[in-house]
N, C-alpha and C positions, 0 to 999 in steps of 0.2 A: 388068968384063964389061958388054957392051952388048947390049940386046935390040932386036928389030926393031919390029914393029907395037905399037900401044898394047894390043891384046888380049893379045899375048904377054907384054908387060911386066906386065899385071895378073895373068895366070896365074902368072907367075914369083913375084909377090909373094904369091900365095895369096888375093887379094881381088878383089872385083868391085864396080862401082858399083851402088847400090840407091837407090831413092827412098823416103824416110821419109814419115810422115804429113803433114808440112808442105809437101812438094814439094821439100825441100832435098836435094841430092845428098849422100850419105854413104857411107863405105866399110863394106861388110858382108862377112862371110865367104863365100868361094866354096864351091861344093858340096864337102863333105868336110872343110872347114877346121874345126879344133877351136875351140869358143868361147874367146874371149880370145886367139886366136893372134896372134902379132906382126903389126902392120899393120891390125888390126881395131879398130873403135870400137863399143862396145855402144850400143843405142838409149837416148836420153835424153828420154823422154816426148814423142817426136815432134820433138825439136829437135836441131840440130847446132851450137849456138853456146853451149856451156857457159862460154865465157870472158866472157860479159856480166856487168857488175857486179851484175845482179839475178838471176843464175842460180839462187839459192836459192829463188826464188819461181816459177820457170818451170812446175813440175809441180803447182802448187796446184790443187785441184779445188773446184768450186762447193760451198758449204756447209762447207768446211774452216775450222777455226779456226787461222789462220796467224800464227805468230810473226813480227813485223815490227819492224825498226829504224825508229823514227819519222822519222829523217832520210832514209829512202829513199822515203817516200811522195810522190807527185806530186798536188797539189791539182787539183780539178775545178771550182773556183770562184775568181773573182778577188778577192773581198772577204770580210771578216769584220765582224761587229758587235763592234767593239773592246770595248764596255762589257760584253758577256758574258764575254770573256776577263778583263777587269779584275775582274769579280765573282769568278771562279774564283781568280785570283791573290790577291785580297783575302782570300778564304776560306782559301786555303792558307797565307798569310803573316801574316794578322792575325786569324785565326779564334779562336773561343771554344769549339770543339767538344772533347769529351773525347778523341776520336780525330780527328786531322786529316782533313778531308774528302778530301784528295788521295788517301789510301789507299782510301777507299770508292770514289772515282771511278775509280781505276786498276783495282780489283777488279771493278767493274761493267763497265768497258770490256773487261776480259779474260774476261768471261763467267762470273764467279765471285761475283756478288751484291754483297758488301761486305766490308770489312776485319773480321777476327776478332780478331787479336792484333797489337799494334804495340809493338816493343821501344823502350826509351828511345834517342833519337838515330836512330830509323829513317829511312831515306831511300828514295825511289822507285827510285833507281838501285842499290839493294842489296836485291834480292828476298828475301834470307835474313833481313832485319830485320823483316818483317811477314808475316802470313798472311791468306788470304781465307777466307770462310765455306765455299766449295766448293773441294776440291782439284782439280787438273787431272785430267780424265777423269770427273768427277762432275757436269758441267754438265747443266742441264735446259733444256727448251724455253723456260721463263720466264727463265732466267738468260742464255740466248743472245740472246733477243729484243732487248735494248737495246744489243747490241754494235755497234761501228762497222763499216762495210763497205768493201770494196776490190774493184776489178776488176783482173785481171792483164793488162797491156798488152804491146805488142811488146817483145821482149827480156826479158820477165819483170818489167818495171817495174810497181810497184804503184800504181794510181790510186785515191786515196781518194774515195769517193762519199758518205760521211757521217762526221762526226767531226772536221771541220776546227777547230772551236773547242776541243774537248777535247784533241786532240793538240797544238794550239798552246799550250794552257795547260800541258800536260806539258813541252813544249819550253822554255817561258819560265820555269818555276819553278826555283829554285836547285838542286834535287836532281834535275832532269830533264835536258833537253838532247837533242841529235840522236841520241845513242847509246842512249837509253832504248828498251826493247823493250816491246811490248804485242801481244796477239793481235787480229786483225781477222777478221771473217767474210767469206769469199770469195763475192762475188755471181756472178762469172763469170770464166772464163779465156779471154781473147781474144788470147793471145800469138801465135797462129798467123797473125793478120791483119796485112797491111801497114798502115802508120801511117794512111793516108787511110781505108781501110776500117774500121780500128779506131775512128776518130773518128766516122765515119758511124754505126756501131753504137751508140756512146755517146750520140750525139744522138738516135737513134731511140728509145732506151730512157729518154731524159731523165735520164741519169746524169752529165750535165755541165751547168753553169749558166754562160752566156756573156754576162752583162750586168753592167756596172759599176754603182756606186751611183747614177749619173744615168741609167741605162737604156740606155746606149750599148753596142753589140755589142763583144765582146772576141774576138779570134782565138784559136784553141786554142794557137798558139805564143806567145801573150802571157800565158798562165796562169802563176801562180807555179810554180816547180819544187820547192818545199819548204815545209813549215809554218814558223811563226814570224811574229810580228806584222809584222816589217819586210818580209815578202814579199807582204802583202795591203794593199789599200786599205781604208779604214774606211767601212762602210755604216751610217749612223745609223738608217736605217729598220729594218734587220735588228736592231740593238740594241734599238730600241723594241719590236719584236715579241717578242723573247726574254722580256721581263718581263711579257708578256701571256699566257704559257702558263698553261693551266688557269684563266684568268680570261675570256678571249675565245675561245680555241680550245684544242684538245688535240693533241698530237703524234700522228701516225698512221703514221709510217714512210715517208711520201712524201719522197724526196730533195728538198732545197731548199725545203721547205714554207714556211719563214718568209721566204725571199726572194720567193716569189710574193705573199705578203701584203704584204711591204715595197714591192713594185712597185705594188701597189694603193694603198697610202698615198701614195706619191710621185706617181703618175700620175692617180689619180681624186680625190685631195684630199678624202677623206671627213671629215677633221678638220683644224682650223686649227692648224698647228704654229708659228705666229709667236711665241707666248709661251712655247714650250717651252724651258726652261733645263736642259740635260742635266747641270748641275753643282749642281742644287738639288733636294733630296728632294721637297719639296711640289710643285714644278713638274713633276718627272718623274712622280710619282704621279698628278697630275691629268691629264696627257697620256695615260698608260697607261689610266686609267679611261675617259676620253672615247673613246679608240680602241676599246677592247674592248667598250664598250657599243654602239658603232656596228657592230662585227663581228657581235655576237650578234643584232642587229636585222635583219641581212640575210636575205632569203628563202633557203632551202636551195639553190635552183636558180639563184641569182644568180651570174653568171660574174665571178670576181674577177680572174684573170690567167692568160694562156697556156691558156685553155680550161677551167681548173679552176673548179668551183663552190665556193661557201662550204662546202657539206657535204663535198665532196671534200678541202677544205683544213682540215677538222677544226673548223669553227666550232661553238661550243657553243650549245645551244638556249636556255640562260638565262645571263645574265651572272654571273660568279663561280660558275658551276655551281649557281646557285640560292641561294647563301649571301648573307647580309647583308654590307654594306660592312665591318662590324667582325668578320667571320668569314671562314673559308675562305682561299683563296690570296691574295686581295687584302689581307686583314689581315696575313698573314705578310709580304707584300712591303712593307707600310707600316712595319714595325718599324725604329726608328733604330739607329745603331751602338751607342748607350749601352745598348740592351736586352741581356738575357742571350742572346737568340737574334736577332741582327740579321737584317733582311731582305736579299734579294739586292741591291737598290738601295743600301742602306746600305754594304754591303761594296764595291760598285763605287765609290761616291763617296769612301769613306775611302781606298781604294787610290789613286785618282786624286789626292786631296789629298796623301797621303804621298809621292807620286812627282812632284808638280808637273805633273800631266796635266790639271788642271781649267782 
């Protein structure tokens, strides 16, 4: 049977064209049609492309704690400080903790503080083998604060805005990988925007960092498409800044905070890096000490990079937060691998040595 005009065909099918929130044409019931009648499609949070590989993320709302497969996330920076990842992998594989720190890190990233119980042979990719201090649904403002963040982009693709080093460490550890899941806190859902408008919005909010380790601009289509060391270039300045946390500055939630400091180290040359040997503990410590002392000596209103001042980038008022060299965070960082509680640098160097990366 054939029908004449398009309107008669639509009437015969019992449907009519409607425009949903995104401006996408979709089929909706005509007047009098029963919900779910043949030929109708229910609304899908303003979208009509449920076939996207990232459909599961399309309806995520700002503030939601979203379960994400880490192989799905799209980075928003071109580089990592490899030595930070090496520290984490060293801690996960060579650690001396009563409970492997990878479980604490996963629970913290998931918004549930730290590991509570860990079964013998527990694995990150087997959530039944360990528990966190807080069950799902019992999260607090304090437990959510350190969670990594994501913006939902076109087609539902999740763009990671904080947590590249953590998720790469989970990706690289033997019981992790691309299929490992963890929750991320949704910063915004921009899935309704066309791709160009999406990137314009990301740049406006400074939710993307588009400079390589030498300060050259990187196009958005040249960003890595997934986490994992092989997808990123190594930024030695970013590595150096990681080990200065709570010695020269404190993290304050600003996306890409340490990259801005790293750009200052590279471009302003506040310290001489000629003698820095990133494979020697004493040399690394001396360089961290010199850099962080210089950071804390900056006036609060000194512009460091990209318009951000020292205060806005979390510079501490006093070096090592006022503690002596043999106290506080710098003392912890100084501990060799032979110590019962090695410092972060010791784990980094031991992992590099064990894997021929030095």
